[in-house]
N, C-alpha and C positions, 0 to 999 in steps of 0.2 A: 549513139554510134557504137558498134561492137568492134573490139580490137581483135585482130587476128595475127598473132606473132608467128604463125606457121609460114607466112609469106616470106619471112626473113630467111628461112632455111634455103630457099631457092637462090639466094644471093650471098650466101656465106662465102663461097670461093672468091667472088669479086670483092667483098668487103675484107677478106683476109689479105688479098694482094694489095688492096688500098692501104691497109694497116701497115704492111711491110714498107710501102712507100713513105708513109708518115714517119715510121721509125727511122728509115734511111735518111730522110731530110733532117730529123731532129738530131740524130747521132752525128752525122757528117758536119752539119753547120755548127753544132755546139762544140764539137772537137776542134774544128778550125777556129771558132770564136774563142775557145779557151787558150789555144796556143798563141793566137794573135793578142788576146787580152793580157797574157803574161808579159809579152814584149812591150805592149803599151803601158802596162803597170810599171815595168822597169823604166820606161821612158818618163812616166809621171813622177818617179822618184829619183830621176837623174840629177846630177849636179849641174847639167847644162840647161840654162834657162830657156833657150830657144827650143830645145827638145820638149821640155815640160809644157811650154805654151802650145807647141804644135799638137801634142797628144791631147791637151785640154780642149783645143778647138774641135778635134775629131770626136771626142766624147760628148762635147756640148751639142754638136750637130746631130749625131746619131741617137743620142738619148732624148733629144728634144723634138725629134720628128718620128711619126709613126712608122711601124714596119711596113704597113700597107703602101705608104709613099715610096719606101725603098724598093719594094717589089715592082710597083708601077714604073718607077724611074729606070730601073735596070732592064726591065722587059720591054717597055713601050718607048721610053725616051732615049735609052742608050743607042738604039739603031741610028738615030739622027747624028751620032758622033762616030758612026761606022762600026759599032760593036753589036753584032747580031748573035743572040744567044737563044738556045732552046729554053723551054719553060723550066725544066729541072735544074740545070746549072744556074739559071738566073735566080731561082729560089734559094739555092745553096749560097750564092754570093750575097744576096740581100739579107738572109737570116744570119749568115756568118758575120757580116759587117755590123749588124745590130747587136748580135751576141757579144762581139769583141768589145764594144763600148761599155756594156754592162759588166762584163767579166773583168774589164780593166779596173773599174772602181772597186769591185769585190776583192780582187787579188791585191790591189794596192792597200786596202785596209788591213789585210793579213800581213803584208810585208812590213808595214809601218807599226804593227803591233809587236813585232819582235824587237827587243831592246837593241839599239845600235852598238852597245858595248860588247855584245856577243860577236858581232862581225869584226869589231876592232881587236878583240882578243884573238880571234882566228887569224887576222892579218899579222898580228904580232908574232905568232908562231910560224909564219911563213906560208899560210894557206892562200891560194889564189881565189879571186872573186867567184869564178864558176863553181869551185868546190865549196866555198862558203855558202853560195846560194843553194846548191843541191843538198848539202849535208846538214846545214845549220838553219838557214832562214826558211826555206820552203817546208821542211817537215813540221816546223812549228806554226807556220802561216796556214797550212792546210787545215789544222784543227780550228783555227779562228774563222776561216772563210767557208767551211763546209756547210753550215745551215743556210747561209745566204746564197751560196753557189747552187745548192740543190734546189732551193726555192726558185732560183732563176731557171734551172733546167726544167722544172715542172711548168713554169710559165711559158718557156720557150717551146716545149712540146705541144702545148695547147695552141700557141700562136701559129704552128705549122698549118693549121686549118686555113689560114689566110692565103696559102699557096693556091687554093682553089680558084682565086680570082684571075690567075694567069694560066689557068687550064692544066695545072699539075694534077695528075690522077691520084690524089691522095684520098684519105678517108672521107673528108667533108664533101668534096666534089662528087665522089662516087655515090655517097648517100643521097645527094641532091638529084643525081641522074636517076637513081633507083626510085625514089619516091615521086619523081616527076612522071615516071612511066606507070607506076602502080597506084598512085594516089593514096599511099599508105604512109603519110609523113610521120605520124606518131610512132608507129612501130619501127620504122627504119631509123628515125632520128634518135629514139630512145636506145636502140641497139648500138648506134654509133657513139652515143654518150657513154654507154656502158664500156665500150672499148677504150675511149679516152680515159675514163675513170680507172680502168685496169692499168693502163700505161702509167698514169700519174701515181697510182697506188704502189706500183712496182718501184718507182723512183723514190717514193717516201720510205718504203721498206729498205731500199739500198742506203738511203741517208741514215736511218737508224742503225743499220748494221755497221756502216763506216764509223759512225760516232762511237759505238761500243768498241770497235777495233782500235780506234785511235786513243782510247782512254787507257793508256799504258799504265798509269799510276794505280789504277783500280784492278789490274790483273793480279791474280795470285802468283807467287813465285813458283817457277818450275822446280822439279826435283833437282835438276843439275845446278840451278842457281842456289838453291838452299844448301846443297852440298858444298859448293864453292865458298859460300858465306861461312859455313861451319868450320871449314878448314882454315880460312883466314882468321876467324875468331880464336880458334885453338892456337894458331901460330902467334897471335898477338898476346895471348895469356902466357905462352911459354917464353916469349921475349921479355 
């Protein structure tokens, strides 16, 4: 069998729009899942036992069941309870709910990695908890959770292909429709795979850049900082 990749050129616009849909699903659901995951992680580390148990049940259910089941339940079963949703918002809700459960545990690990003595010291000088969280705990926790979080983002991006089962016109469903009409499955699917690989490679590059950005201790001192240190050192010698 001869491969003819020129057939792909005729469908580049359709695949491009499908890729934008894939990116939209991944970015929206992961953003919502990150925000919800942060609040869930705070609940998991709360001093209230009932709240910790409630969040634990949520994480247990959504991490223990497949994303495909979440999609089917929200799109096909939810109408039985009076909730009618289009395919796109149903996919966003399902992926966000699943992402929140995974992000909860990832963020919780980062929060617990910060020594509690730092928060106690901040409270001793009069800082309120929101300021402690934003200025002391989260900046340190981000460095801890970044590799696991970005790996979850990559997995999440690939899982958006499951939205095709509820008729969302994302990359996988569009590819299936194209090769069903052209009978060129190898060419179309390999091109779709290349697009997925490009998206995940971009996320990998973002992870490496963020890791270098957060390695503050390895950055060389700026000229202004060196000058301030020199002035302080000279002042100390004069004293």
